[in-house]
NUSE-23639 format. One record per residue: residue in three letters; x, y, z of N, C-alpha, C, CB in turn. Coordinates in nm, 3 decimals, padded with zeros to 5 digits. Each point is the difference from the previous one (the first is absolute). Glycine has a CB too. Layout:
BEGIN
node aa ala, n_xx X, n_yy Y, n_zz Z, ca_xx X, ca_yy Y, ca_zz Z, c_xx X, c_yy Y, c_zz Z, cb_xx X, cb_yy Y, cb_zz Z
...
//
This chain:
BEGIN
node aa met, n_xx -04.158, n_yy 15.633, n_zz -00.720, ca_xx 00.000, ca_yy -00.052, ca_zz 00.134, c_xx 00.017, c_yy -00.152, c_zz 00.002, cb_xx -00.146, cb_yy 00.190, cb_zz 00.068
node aa glu, n_xx 00.080, n_yy -00.262, n_zz -00.158, ca_xx 00.012, ca_yy -00.144, ca_zz -00.004, c_xx 00.143, c_yy -00.044, c_zz -00.024, cb_xx -00.234, cb_yy -00.012, cb_zz -00.082
node aa thr, n_xx 00.311, n_yy 00.091, n_zz 00.008, ca_xx 00.137, ca_yy -00.039, ca_zz -00.029, c_xx 00.084, c_yy -00.004, c_zz 00.127, cb_xx -00.021, cb_yy 00.100, cb_zz -00.227
node aa glu, n_xx -00.018, n_yy -00.028, n_zz 00.331, ca_xx 00.070, ca_yy -00.008, ca_zz 00.127, c_xx -00.034, c_yy -00.130, c_zz 00.073, cb_xx 00.000, cb_yy 00.251, cb_zz 00.015
node aa ile, n_xx -00.115, n_yy -00.307, n_zz -00.041, ca_xx -00.048, ca_yy -00.118, ca_zz 00.071, c_xx 00.039, c_yy -00.127, c_zz -00.075, cb_xx -00.192, cb_yy 00.133, cb_zz 00.094
node aa phe, n_xx 00.171, n_yy -00.132, n_zz -00.224, ca_xx 00.042, ca_yy -00.111, ca_zz -00.085, c_xx 00.029, c_yy 00.055, c_zz -00.139, cb_xx -00.139, cb_yy -00.168, cb_zz 00.134
node aa asp, n_xx 00.209, n_yy 00.088, n_zz -00.214, ca_xx 00.040, ca_yy 00.046, ca_zz -00.132, c_xx -00.086, c_yy -00.069, c_zz -00.107, cb_xx 00.237, cb_yy 00.040, cb_zz 00.082
node aa leu, n_xx -00.340, n_yy 00.031, n_zz -00.128, ca_xx -00.093, ca_yy -00.056, ca_zz -00.096, c_xx 00.069, c_yy -00.039, c_zz -00.130, cb_xx -00.181, cb_yy 00.138, cb_zz 00.101
node aa lys, n_xx 00.272, n_yy -00.053, n_zz -00.149, ca_xx 00.070, ca_yy -00.030, ca_zz -00.125, c_xx 00.079, c_yy -00.130, c_zz 00.011, cb_xx 00.015, cb_yy 00.246, cb_zz -00.049
node aa glu, n_xx 00.062, n_yy -00.261, n_zz 00.156, ca_xx 00.079, ca_yy -00.122, ca_zz 00.020, c_xx -00.091, c_yy -00.121, c_zz 00.017, cb_xx 00.183, cb_yy 00.136, cb_zz 00.107
node aa ala, n_xx -00.291, n_yy -00.119, n_zz -00.032, ca_xx -00.092, ca_yy -00.110, ca_zz 00.023, c_xx -00.064, c_yy -00.046, c_zz -00.132, cb_xx -00.044, cb_yy 00.087, cb_zz 00.232
node aa leu, n_xx 00.005, n_yy 00.008, n_zz -00.314, ca_xx -00.057, ca_yy -00.034, ca_zz -00.131, c_xx 00.105, c_yy -00.062, c_zz -00.092, cb_xx -00.165, cb_yy 00.186, cb_zz 00.025
node aa asp, n_xx 00.285, n_yy -00.134, n_zz -00.021, ca_xx 00.109, ca_yy -00.059, ca_zz -00.079, c_xx 00.022, c_yy -00.145, c_zz 00.041, cb_xx 00.110, cb_yy 00.226, cb_zz -00.023
node aa gly, n_xx -00.125, n_yy -00.253, n_zz 00.152, ca_xx 00.020, ca_yy -00.136, ca_zz 00.052, c_xx -00.099, c_yy -00.100, c_zz -00.053, cb_xx 00.092, cb_yy 00.101, cb_zz 00.202
node aa val, n_xx -00.207, n_yy -00.054, n_zz -00.250, ca_xx -00.101, ca_yy -00.089, ca_zz -00.059, c_xx -00.013, c_yy 00.025, c_zz -00.149, cb_xx -00.124, cb_yy -00.006, cb_zz 00.218
node aa gly, n_xx 00.229, n_yy 00.060, n_zz -00.277, ca_xx 00.001, ca_yy 00.022, ca_zz -00.144, c_xx -00.102, c_yy 00.101, c_zz -00.046, cb_xx 00.078, cb_yy -00.228, cb_zz -00.024
node aa gly, n_xx -00.117, n_yy 00.320, n_zz 00.112, ca_xx -00.096, ca_yy 00.103, ca_zz -00.036, c_xx -00.144, c_yy -00.047, c_zz -00.005, cb_xx 00.180, cb_yy 00.104, cb_zz -00.127
node aa asp, n_xx -00.204, n_yy -00.227, n_zz 00.169, ca_xx -00.135, ca_yy -00.059, ca_zz -00.004, c_xx -00.083, c_yy 00.053, c_zz 00.118, cb_xx 00.090, cb_yy -00.209, cb_zz -00.115
node aa lys, n_xx -00.173, n_yy 00.309, n_zz 00.088, ca_xx -00.078, ca_yy 00.065, ca_zz 00.106, c_xx -00.101, c_yy -00.094, c_zz 00.064, cb_xx 00.030, cb_yy 00.215, cb_zz -00.118
node aa glu, n_xx -00.088, n_yy -00.304, n_zz 00.041, ca_xx -00.097, ca_yy -00.094, ca_zz 00.057, c_xx 00.069, c_yy -00.098, c_zz 00.095, cb_xx -00.142, cb_yy 00.020, cb_zz -00.208
node aa phe, n_xx 00.259, n_yy -00.067, n_zz 00.169, ca_xx 00.075, ca_yy -00.090, ca_zz 00.087, c_xx 00.043, c_yy 00.075, c_zz 00.126, cb_xx 00.080, cb_yy -00.132, cb_zz -00.200
node aa phe, n_xx -00.040, n_yy 00.257, n_zz 00.185, ca_xx 00.037, ca_yy 00.082, ca_zz 00.114, c_xx -00.117, c_yy 00.010, c_zz 00.097, cb_xx 00.161, cb_yy 00.130, cb_zz -00.143
node aa lys, n_xx -00.281, n_yy -00.107, n_zz 00.090, ca_xx -00.120, ca_yy 00.009, ca_zz 00.085, c_xx -00.024, c_yy -00.132, c_zz 00.074, cb_xx -00.099, cb_yy 00.168, cb_zz -00.159
node aa glu, n_xx 00.125, n_yy -00.280, n_zz 00.092, ca_xx -00.016, ca_yy -00.130, ca_zz 00.065, c_xx 00.099, c_yy -00.015, c_zz 00.116, cb_xx -00.078, cb_yy -00.099, cb_zz -00.218
node aa ile, n_xx 00.202, n_yy 00.138, n_zz 00.194, ca_xx 00.102, ca_yy -00.010, ca_zz 00.104, c_xx -00.035, c_yy 00.090, c_zz 00.117, cb_xx 00.174, cb_yy -00.052, cb_zz -00.173
node aa val, n_xx -00.221, n_yy 00.172, n_zz 00.144, ca_xx -00.042, ca_yy 00.092, ca_zz 00.106, c_xx -00.115, c_yy -00.064, c_zz 00.079, cb_xx 00.071, cb_yy 00.201, cb_zz -00.138
node aa gly, n_xx -00.167, n_yy -00.259, n_zz 00.069, ca_xx -00.114, ca_yy -00.063, ca_zz 00.066, c_xx 00.044, c_yy -00.112, c_zz 00.093, cb_xx -00.141, cb_yy 00.057, cb_zz -00.196
node aa glu, n_xx 00.234, n_yy -00.139, n_zz 00.151, ca_xx 00.051, ca_yy -00.108, ca_zz 00.084, c_xx 00.074, c_yy 00.055, c_zz 00.122, cb_xx 00.020, cb_yy -00.146, cb_zz -00.204
node aa phe, n_xx 00.058, n_yy 00.251, n_zz 00.182, ca_xx 00.071, ca_yy 00.063, ca_zz 00.112, c_xx -00.100, c_yy 00.055, c_zz 00.101, cb_xx 00.192, cb_yy 00.059, cb_zz -00.152
node aa leu, n_xx -00.292, n_yy 00.012, n_zz 00.105, ca_xx -00.099, ca_yy 00.060, ca_zz 00.089, c_xx -00.077, c_yy -00.107, c_zz 00.078, cb_xx -00.021, cb_yy 00.194, cb_zz -00.158
node aa lys, n_xx 00.000, n_yy -00.307, n_zz 00.096, ca_xx -00.071, ca_yy -00.109, ca_zz 00.066, c_xx 00.087, c_yy -00.069, c_zz 00.106, cb_xx -00.134, cb_yy -00.034, cb_zz -00.211
node aa ala, n_xx 00.261, n_yy 00.013, n_zz 00.180, ca_xx 00.090, ca_yy -00.073, ca_zz 00.089, c_xx 00.057, c_yy 00.085, c_zz 00.113, cb_xx 00.057, cb_yy -00.142, cb_zz -00.193
node aa cys, n_xx -00.046, n_yy 00.269, n_zz 00.169, ca_xx 00.069, ca_yy 00.090, ca_zz 00.092, c_xx -00.055, c_yy -00.001, c_zz 00.144, cb_xx 00.049, cb_yy 00.141, cb_zz -00.197
node aa pro, n_xx -00.178, n_yy -00.129, n_zz 00.219, ca_xx -00.050, ca_yy 00.001, ca_zz 00.138, c_xx 00.037, c_yy -00.127, c_zz 00.077, cb_xx -00.188, cb_yy 00.144, cb_zz -00.076
node aa glu, n_xx 00.178, n_yy -00.257, n_zz 00.010, ca_xx 00.035, ca_yy -00.128, ca_zz 00.063, c_xx 00.150, c_yy -00.005, c_zz 00.033, cb_xx -00.189, cb_yy -00.113, cb_zz -00.125
node aa gln, n_xx 00.270, n_yy 00.164, n_zz 00.035, ca_xx 00.144, ca_yy 00.001, ca_zz 00.024, c_xx 00.036, c_yy 00.092, c_zz 00.116, cb_xx 00.039, cb_yy -00.049, cb_zz -00.243
node aa leu, n_xx -00.101, n_yy 00.164, n_zz 00.250, ca_xx 00.026, ca_yy 00.091, ca_zz 00.112, c_xx -00.042, c_yy -00.064, c_zz 00.132, cb_xx -00.032, cb_yy 00.198, cb_zz -00.152
node aa thr, n_xx -00.082, n_yy -00.265, n_zz 00.151, ca_xx -00.045, ca_yy -00.070, ca_zz 00.121, c_xx 00.099, c_yy -00.108, c_zz 00.041, cb_xx -00.239, cb_yy 00.046, cb_zz -00.063
node aa ala, n_xx 00.289, n_yy -00.120, n_zz -00.033, ca_xx 00.098, ca_yy -00.106, ca_zz 00.030, c_xx 00.128, c_yy 00.059, c_zz 00.059, cb_xx -00.095, cb_yy -00.138, cb_zz -00.186
node aa ile, n_xx 00.139, n_yy 00.252, n_zz 00.134, ca_xx 00.119, ca_yy 00.066, ca_zz 00.055, c_xx -00.027, c_yy 00.046, c_zz 00.142, cb_xx 00.070, cb_yy 00.074, cb_zz -00.230
node aa arg, n_xx -00.181, n_yy -00.007, n_zz 00.251, ca_xx -00.036, ca_yy 00.049, ca_zz 00.133, c_xx -00.011, c_yy -00.115, c_zz 00.100, cb_xx -00.122, cb_yy 00.193, cb_zz -00.105
node aa asp, n_xx 00.061, n_yy -00.304, n_zz 00.062, ca_xx -00.015, ca_yy -00.116, ca_zz 00.088, c_xx 00.135, c_yy -00.063, c_zz 00.033, cb_xx -00.226, cb_yy -00.041, cb_zz -00.097
node aa ser, n_xx 00.315, n_yy 00.034, n_zz 00.000, ca_xx 00.131, ca_yy -00.059, ca_zz 00.026, c_xx 00.078, c_yy 00.086, c_zz 00.100, cb_xx 00.002, cb_yy -00.101, cb_zz -00.230
node aa ile, n_xx -00.017, n_yy 00.232, n_zz 00.223, ca_xx 00.064, ca_yy 00.089, ca_zz 00.097, c_xx -00.061, c_yy -00.023, c_zz 00.138, cb_xx 00.046, cb_yy 00.173, cb_zz -00.181
node aa ala, n_xx -00.177, n_yy -00.182, n_zz 00.189, ca_xx -00.068, ca_yy -00.020, ca_zz 00.128, c_xx 00.042, c_yy -00.131, c_zz 00.066, cb_xx -00.193, cb_yy 00.134, cb_zz -00.086
node aa arg, n_xx 00.220, n_yy -00.236, n_zz 00.005, ca_xx 00.044, ca_yy -00.131, ca_zz 00.052, c_xx 00.151, c_yy -00.007, c_zz 00.019, cb_xx -00.196, cb_yy -00.104, cb_zz -00.114
node aa ser, n_xx 00.266, n_yy 00.211, n_zz 00.076, ca_xx 00.148, ca_yy 00.000, ca_zz 00.003, c_xx 00.056, c_yy -00.116, c_zz -00.083, cb_xx -00.004, cb_yy 00.108, cb_zz 00.229
node aa asp, n_xx -00.060, n_yy -00.134, n_zz -00.341, ca_xx 00.041, ca_yy -00.108, ca_zz -00.089, c_xx 00.086, c_yy 00.059, c_zz -00.111, cb_xx -00.211, cb_yy -00.134, cb_zz 00.051
node aa ser, n_xx 00.342, n_yy 00.135, n_zz -00.029, ca_xx 00.090, ca_yy 00.066, ca_zz -00.093, c_xx 00.003, c_yy -00.068, c_zz -00.137, cb_xx 00.136, cb_yy 00.071, cb_zz 00.194
node aa lys, n_xx -00.145, n_yy -00.203, n_zz -00.197, ca_xx 00.001, ca_yy -00.071, ca_zz -00.130, c_xx -00.124, c_yy 00.036, c_zz -00.082, cb_xx 00.132, cb_yy -00.190, cb_zz 00.104
node aa ala, n_xx -00.247, n_yy 00.194, n_zz -00.037, ca_xx -00.123, ca_yy 00.038, ca_zz -00.071, c_xx 00.007, c_yy 00.144, c_zz -00.046, cb_xx -00.130, cb_yy -00.165, cb_zz 00.135
node aa leu, n_xx 00.188, n_yy 00.251, n_zz -00.053, ca_xx 00.016, ca_yy 00.141, ca_zz -00.040, c_xx 00.087, c_yy 00.010, c_zz -00.124, cb_xx -00.028, cb_yy 00.073, cb_zz 00.238
node aa glu, n_xx 00.139, n_yy -00.142, n_zz -00.237, ca_xx 00.089, ca_yy 00.003, ca_zz -00.117, c_xx -00.075, c_yy -00.045, c_zz -00.125, cb_xx 00.199, cb_yy -00.045, cb_zz 00.147
node aa arg, n_xx -00.270, n_yy -00.065, n_zz -00.136, ca_xx -00.071, ca_yy -00.059, ca_zz -00.115, c_xx -00.113, c_yy 00.092, c_zz -00.050, cb_xx 00.057, cb_yy -00.229, cb_zz 00.088
node aa thr, n_xx -00.138, n_yy 00.279, n_zz 00.005, ca_xx -00.115, ca_yy 00.081, ca_zz -00.042, c_xx 00.042, c_yy 00.137, c_zz -00.052, cb_xx -00.139, cb_yy -00.121, cb_zz 00.169
node aa ala, n_xx 00.239, n_yy 00.181, n_zz -00.107, ca_xx 00.050, ca_yy 00.129, ca_zz -00.049, c_xx 00.064, c_yy -00.016, c_zz -00.137, cb_xx 00.037, cb_yy 00.077, cb_zz 00.236
node aa his, n_xx 00.033, n_yy -00.189, n_zz -00.256, ca_xx 00.061, ca_yy -00.027, ca_zz -00.131, c_xx -00.108, c_yy -00.014, c_zz -00.107, cb_xx 00.195, cb_yy -00.115, cb_zz 00.113
node aa ala, n_xx -00.302, n_yy 00.046, n_zz -00.080, ca_xx -00.110, ca_yy -00.020, ca_zz -00.096, c_xx -00.065, c_yy 00.133, c_zz -00.037, cb_xx -00.041, cb_yy -00.229, cb_zz 00.096
node aa leu, n_xx 00.018, n_yy 00.313, n_zz 00.003, ca_xx -00.061, ca_yy 00.131, ca_zz -00.029, c_xx 00.095, c_yy 00.085, c_zz -00.083, cb_xx -00.132, cb_yy -00.012, cb_zz 00.214
node aa lys, n_xx 00.259, n_yy 00.007, n_zz -00.181, ca_xx 00.101, ca_yy 00.076, ca_zz -00.076, c_xx -00.004, c_yy -00.045, c_zz -00.148, cb_xx 00.147, cb_yy 00.023, cb_zz 00.208
node aa gly, n_xx -00.160, n_yy -00.153, n_zz -00.228, ca_xx -00.008, ca_yy -00.051, ca_zz -00.137, c_xx -00.126, c_yy 00.044, c_zz -00.073, cb_xx 00.133, cb_yy -00.194, cb_zz 00.075
node aa asn, n_xx -00.242, n_yy 00.209, n_zz -00.002, ca_xx -00.125, ca_yy 00.042, ca_zz -00.063, c_xx -00.005, c_yy 00.148, c_zz -00.031, cb_xx -00.111, cb_yy -00.184, cb_zz 00.119
node aa val, n_xx 00.179, n_yy 00.266, n_zz -00.040, ca_xx -00.001, ca_yy 00.144, ca_zz -00.025, c_xx 00.114, c_yy 00.042, c_zz -00.093, cb_xx -00.104, cb_yy 00.035, cb_zz 00.226
node aa gly, n_xx 00.206, n_yy -00.119, n_zz -00.237, ca_xx 00.117, ca_yy 00.030, ca_zz -00.081, c_xx -00.029, c_yy 00.037, c_zz -00.145, cb_xx 00.119, cb_yy -00.153, cb_zz 00.146
node aa pro, n_xx -00.208, n_yy 00.082, n_zz -00.214, ca_xx -00.026, ca_yy 00.032, ca_zz -00.141, c_xx -00.056, c_yy 00.140, c_zz -00.026, cb_xx -00.039, cb_yy -00.240, cb_zz -00.030
node aa phe, n_xx -00.001, n_yy 00.308, n_zz 00.137, ca_xx -00.053, ca_yy 00.136, ca_zz -00.015, c_xx 00.106, c_yy 00.106, c_zz 00.025, cb_xx -00.223, cb_yy -00.085, cb_zz 00.071
node aa tyr, n_xx 00.345, n_yy 00.040, n_zz -00.042, ca_xx 00.111, ca_yy 00.094, ca_zz 00.024, c_xx -00.038, c_yy 00.103, c_zz 00.107, cb_xx 00.079, cb_yy -00.031, cb_zz -00.239
node aa ala, n_xx -00.137, n_yy -00.021, n_zz 00.346, ca_xx -00.041, ca_yy 00.082, ca_zz 00.114, c_xx 00.114, c_yy -00.006, c_zz 00.103, cb_xx -00.252, cb_yy -00.045, cb_zz -00.040
node aa lys, n_xx 00.349, n_yy 00.130, n_zz 00.019, ca_xx 00.127, ca_yy -00.007, ca_zz 00.073, c_xx -00.018, c_yy -00.002, c_zz 00.152, cb_xx 00.105, cb_yy 00.118, cb_zz -00.190
node aa arg, n_xx -00.182, n_yy -00.025, n_zz 00.243, ca_xx -00.013, ca_yy 00.008, ca_zz 00.146, c_xx -00.072, c_yy -00.121, c_zz 00.059, cb_xx -00.003, cb_yy 00.248, cb_zz -00.021
node aa ala, n_xx -00.097, n_yy -00.299, n_zz -00.048, ca_xx -00.070, ca_yy -00.119, ca_zz 00.048, c_xx 00.092, c_yy -00.121, c_zz -00.005, cb_xx -00.220, cb_yy 00.096, cb_zz -00.079
node aa val, n_xx 00.297, n_yy -00.109, n_zz -00.028, ca_xx 00.094, ca_yy -00.112, ca_zz -00.012, c_xx 00.105, c_yy 00.008, c_zz 00.112, cb_xx -00.036, cb_yy -00.008, cb_zz -00.252
node aa glu, n_xx 00.088, n_yy 00.126, n_zz 00.275, ca_xx 00.101, ca_yy 00.017, ca_zz 00.106, c_xx -00.057, c_yy -00.034, c_zz 00.137, cb_xx 00.110, cb_yy 00.179, cb_zz -00.138
node aa ala, n_xx -00.235, n_yy -00.140, n_zz 00.164, ca_xx -00.062, ca_yy -00.030, ca_zz 00.129, c_xx -00.018, c_yy -00.151, c_zz 00.017, cb_xx -00.119, cb_yy 00.223, cb_zz -00.005
node aa ala, n_xx 00.076, n_yy -00.291, n_zz -00.100, ca_xx -00.015, ca_yy -00.145, ca_zz 00.008, c_xx 00.136, c_yy -00.068, c_zz 00.017, cb_xx -00.206, cb_yy 00.014, cb_zz -00.144
node aa leu, n_xx 00.305, n_yy 00.037, n_zz 00.075, ca_xx 00.135, ca_yy -00.056, ca_zz 00.012, c_xx 00.053, c_yy 00.013, c_zz 00.143, cb_xx 00.042, cb_yy 00.057, cb_zz -00.240
node aa lys, n_xx -00.065, n_yy 00.056, n_zz 00.304, ca_xx 00.045, ca_yy 00.017, ca_zz 00.139, c_xx -00.060, c_yy -00.106, c_zz 00.090, cb_xx 00.022, cb_yy 00.246, cb_zz -00.038
node aa leu, n_xx -00.152, n_yy -00.273, n_zz 00.020, ca_xx -00.064, ca_yy -00.102, ca_zz 00.082, c_xx 00.052, c_yy -00.139, c_zz -00.034, cb_xx -00.204, cb_yy 00.144, cb_zz 00.016
node aa glu, n_xx 00.228, n_yy -00.168, n_zz -00.143, ca_xx 00.056, ca_yy -00.129, ca_zz -00.042, c_xx 00.137, c_yy -00.023, c_zz 00.067, cb_xx -00.124, cb_yy 00.017, cb_zz -00.222
node aa val, n_xx 00.207, n_yy 00.086, n_zz 00.220, ca_xx 00.134, ca_yy -00.010, ca_zz 00.060, c_xx -00.011, c_yy -00.018, c_zz 00.152, cb_xx 00.094, cb_yy 00.144, cb_zz -00.185
node aa met, n_xx -00.186, n_yy -00.073, n_zz 00.248, ca_xx -00.022, ca_yy -00.018, ca_zz 00.144, c_xx -00.036, c_yy -00.146, c_zz 00.030, cb_xx -00.074, cb_yy 00.242, cb_zz 00.021
node aa gly, n_xx -00.016, n_yy -00.295, n_zz -00.102, ca_xx -00.040, ca_yy -00.139, ca_zz 00.020, c_xx 00.116, c_yy -00.095, c_zz -00.019, cb_xx -00.229, cb_yy 00.058, cb_zz -00.075
node aa arg, n_xx 00.307, n_yy -00.035, n_zz -00.029, ca_xx 00.116, ca_yy -00.087, ca_zz -00.028, c_xx 00.099, c_yy 00.006, c_zz 00.115, cb_xx -00.031, cb_yy 00.037, cb_zz -00.247
node aa gly, n_xx 00.049, n_yy 00.081, n_zz 00.303, ca_xx 00.094, ca_yy 00.016, ca_zz 00.110, c_xx -00.055, c_yy -00.037, c_zz 00.136, cb_xx 00.104, cb_yy 00.175, cb_zz -00.133
node aa gly, n_xx -00.235, n_yy -00.197, n_zz 00.141, ca_xx -00.062, ca_yy -00.037, ca_zz 00.126, c_xx -00.012, c_yy 00.116, c_zz 00.100, cb_xx 00.088, cb_yy -00.227, cb_zz -00.038
node aa asp, n_xx -00.068, n_yy 00.349, n_zz -00.010, ca_xx -00.008, ca_yy 00.117, ca_zz 00.089, c_xx -00.127, c_yy 00.078, c_zz -00.033, cb_xx 00.254, cb_yy 00.013, cb_zz 00.019
node aa leu, n_xx -00.357, n_yy -00.032, n_zz 00.062, ca_xx -00.129, ca_yy 00.063, ca_zz -00.026, c_xx -00.025, c_yy 00.119, c_zz 00.091, cb_xx -00.085, cb_yy -00.221, cb_zz -00.075
node aa ala, n_xx 00.191, n_yy 00.273, n_zz 00.136, ca_xx -00.013, ca_yy 00.109, ca_zz 00.097, c_xx -00.076, c_yy 00.120, c_zz -00.056, cb_xx 00.213, cb_yy -00.076, cb_zz 00.104
node aa his, n_xx -00.192, n_yy 00.109, n_zz -00.228, ca_xx -00.064, ca_yy 00.118, ca_zz -00.060, c_xx -00.099, c_yy -00.038, c_zz -00.110, cb_xx 00.204, cb_yy 00.133, cb_zz 00.054
node aa ala, n_xx -00.247, n_yy -00.256, n_zz -00.051, ca_xx -00.087, ca_yy -00.050, ca_zz -00.107, c_xx -00.134, c_yy 00.072, c_zz -00.003, cb_xx 00.111, cb_yy -00.221, cb_zz 00.019
node aa gln, n_xx -00.168, n_yy 00.252, n_zz 00.097, ca_xx -00.128, ca_yy 00.071, ca_zz 00.003, c_xx 00.009, c_yy 00.135, c_zz -00.069, cb_xx -00.057, cb_yy -00.117, cb_zz 00.213
node aa glu, n_xx 00.165, n_yy 00.189, n_zz -00.185, ca_xx 00.018, ca_yy 00.132, ca_zz -00.061, c_xx 00.019, c_yy -00.012, c_zz -00.151, cb_xx 00.103, cb_yy 00.084, cb_zz 00.213
node aa glu, n_xx -00.026, n_yy -00.183, n_zz -00.253, ca_xx 00.022, ca_yy -00.021, ca_zz -00.144, c_xx -00.127, c_yy -00.047, c_zz -00.070, cb_xx 00.240, cb_yy -00.054, cb_zz 00.048
node aa tyr, n_xx -00.320, n_yy -00.025, n_zz 00.024, ca_xx -00.128, ca_yy -00.043, ca_zz -00.058, c_xx -00.090, c_yy 00.121, c_zz -00.025, cb_xx 00.020, cb_yy -00.223, cb_zz 00.117
node aa ala, n_xx -00.023, n_yy 00.317, n_zz -00.025, ca_xx -00.084, ca_yy 00.120, ca_zz -00.016, c_xx 00.043, c_yy 00.076, c_zz -00.126, cb_xx -00.033, cb_yy 00.016, cb_zz 00.252
node aa ile, n_xx 00.163, n_yy -00.008, n_zz -00.277, ca_xx 00.051, ca_yy 00.066, ca_zz -00.120, c_xx -00.043, c_yy -00.077, c_zz -00.124, cb_xx 00.197, cb_yy 00.090, cb_zz 00.129
node aa leu, n_xx -00.181, n_yy -00.222, n_zz -00.125, ca_xx -00.039, ca_yy -00.083, ca_zz -00.113, c_xx -00.149, c_yy 00.017, c_zz -00.031, cb_xx 00.180, cb_yy -00.165, cb_zz 00.059
node aa glu, n_xx -00.262, n_yy 00.159, n_zz 00.044, ca_xx -00.145, ca_yy 00.013, ca_zz -00.021, c_xx -00.034, c_yy 00.133, c_zz -00.065, cb_xx -00.041, cb_yy -00.146, cb_zz 00.200
node aa lys, n_xx 00.104, n_yy 00.253, n_zz -00.155, ca_xx -00.024, ca_yy 00.132, ca_zz -00.058, c_xx 00.041, c_yy 00.003, c_zz -00.148, cb_xx 00.036, cb_yy 00.105, cb_zz 00.228
node aa glu, n_xx 00.081, n_yy -00.160, n_zz -00.256, ca_xx 00.048, ca_yy 00.001, ca_zz -00.139, c_xx -00.086, c_yy -00.087, c_zz -00.091, cb_xx 00.231, cb_yy 00.039, cb_zz 00.086
node aa ile, n_xx -00.273, n_yy -00.154, n_zz -00.037, ca_xx -00.086, ca_yy -00.087, ca_zz -00.080, c_xx -00.134, c_yy 00.068, c_zz -00.025, cb_xx 00.113, cb_yy -00.204, cb_zz 00.095
node aa asp, n_xx -00.167, n_yy 00.273, n_zz 00.004, ca_xx -00.125, ca_yy 00.073, ca_zz -00.021, c_xx 00.017, c_yy 00.106, c_zz -00.109, cb_xx -00.063, cb_yy -00.039, cb_zz 00.241
node aa arg, n_xx 00.175, n_yy 00.108, n_zz -00.240, ca_xx 00.027, ca_yy 00.101, ca_zz -00.103, c_xx 00.007, c_yy -00.065, c_zz -00.138, cb_xx 00.126, cb_yy 00.139, cb_zz 00.168
node aa val, n_xx -00.060, n_yy -00.254, n_zz -00.176, ca_xx 00.011, ca_yy -00.071, ca_zz -00.128, c_xx -00.137, c_yy -00.047, c_zz -00.046, cb_xx 00.233, cb_yy -00.074, cb_zz 00.058
node aa arg, n_xx -00.311, n_yy 00.018, n_zz 00.033, ca_xx -00.134, ca_yy -00.047, ca_zz -00.039, c_xx -00.084, c_yy 00.113, c_zz -00.056, cb_xx 00.014, cb_yy -00.176, cb_zz 00.176
node aa leu, n_xx -00.015, n_yy 00.289, n_zz -00.110, ca_xx -00.081, ca_yy 00.113, ca_zz -00.048, c_xx 00.050, c_yy 00.048, c_zz -00.136, cb_xx -00.046, cb_yy 00.067, cb_zz 00.238
node aa ala, n_xx 00.177, n_yy -00.057, n_zz -00.253, ca_xx 00.056, ca_yy 00.046, ca_zz -00.128, c_xx -00.030, c_yy -00.100, c_zz -00.113, cb_xx 00.182, cb_yy 00.120, cb_zz 00.126
node aa leu, n_xx -00.173, n_yy -00.248, n_zz -00.097, ca_xx -00.030, ca_yy -00.100, ca_zz -00.102, c_xx -00.147, c_yy 00.001, c_zz -00.037, cb_xx 00.188, cb_yy -00.140, cb_zz 00.087
node aa glu, n_xx -00.274, n_yy 00.154, n_zz 00.012, ca_xx -00.144, ca_yy 00.006, ca_zz -00.028, c_xx -00.031, c_yy 00.118, c_zz -00.091, cb_xx -00.050, cb_yy -00.106, cb_zz 00.223
node aa thr, n_xx 00.116, n_yy 00.218, n_zz -00.199, ca_xx -00.017, ca_yy 00.118, ca_zz -00.084, c_xx 00.054, c_yy -00.025, c_zz -00.140, cb_xx 00.015, cb_yy 00.147, cb_zz 00.202
node aa ala, n_xx 00.097, n_yy -00.213, n_zz -00.211, ca_xx 00.066, ca_yy -00.022, ca_zz -00.129, c_xx -00.080, c_yy -00.092, c_zz -00.092, cb_xx 00.217, cb_yy 00.034, cb_zz 00.114
node aa ile, n_xx -00.292, n_yy -00.126, n_zz -00.058, ca_xx -00.073, ca_yy -00.094, ca_zz -00.086, c_xx -00.142, c_yy 00.041, c_zz -00.033, cb_xx 00.139, cb_yy -00.175, cb_zz 00.097
node aa lys, n_xx -00.180, n_yy 00.291, n_zz -00.047, ca_xx -00.137, ca_yy 00.048, ca_zz -00.028, c_xx -00.011, c_yy 00.051, c_zz -00.141, cb_xx -00.029, cb_yy 00.058, cb_zz 00.238
//
């Protein structure tokens, strides 16, 4: 099931198989993620497209090392919306991102136990 959410093998390969380092990266992601989601949600609420682009890009970069395809794609959609200044469907896309990030967080928490 976790392989559908993120790719543990690829993520471990990305850190040279160092499981302790992987756990550190997961810990940093889990710590930063709520704040990043809040920043994205706030930028949408303010209709601040530049902030949305920047914050979605940052979250995409933080989830990328876990090869969590759907979460990365959801963040990318918001980043592109921000870049283009079209936030018409940003709330809907944010809901998708939040759901995918929650799935990744739970899977990562399970993986590092």
